[in-house]
C-alpha positions, 0 to 999 in steps of 0.5 A: 181177532187182532193183536192183544197187547205189546209185541215183544221181539228181540233181534237175533245175533250170532255171538261167539259160537252161540246163536241168540234167537228172537222170541215173539208172541203169536197172537192169532194161534188157534191151537195155542193161545200162549204161542211163542215163536222162535226166530233165527238170525234172519227173523225167519220162524224156526219153531215154537216154544213147546206148549208145556213150557210157554205159559209163564214165558208168554205172561212175562212177554205180555207184561212187556218183558223182553225174553231171548233164547240161546241155542244149547243143542241141536240134532237131526232126527230123521227129517226134523231138526231138534233144537233145544234153547234156554230162555233168558229174561233181558233186564236193562 
């Protein structure tokens, strides 16, 4: 399998008190063909958009739209860090 379409990745930057996260399609994912990776400010993968929520977002990204996420909440849950993000469409 190879890449199937445009690669939409936004840079992650820290703004006033909020983190803006980069979103990128993960083309080769055997568990979820619509997978979207969430990256931190260093470009390191911190998680995925949940499968239940990624269908429309992945189709927008496949059509060349640039999406980004803003961390709205985070909480330690045992050994795991739960991160809630809000996803936005960047229009220019």
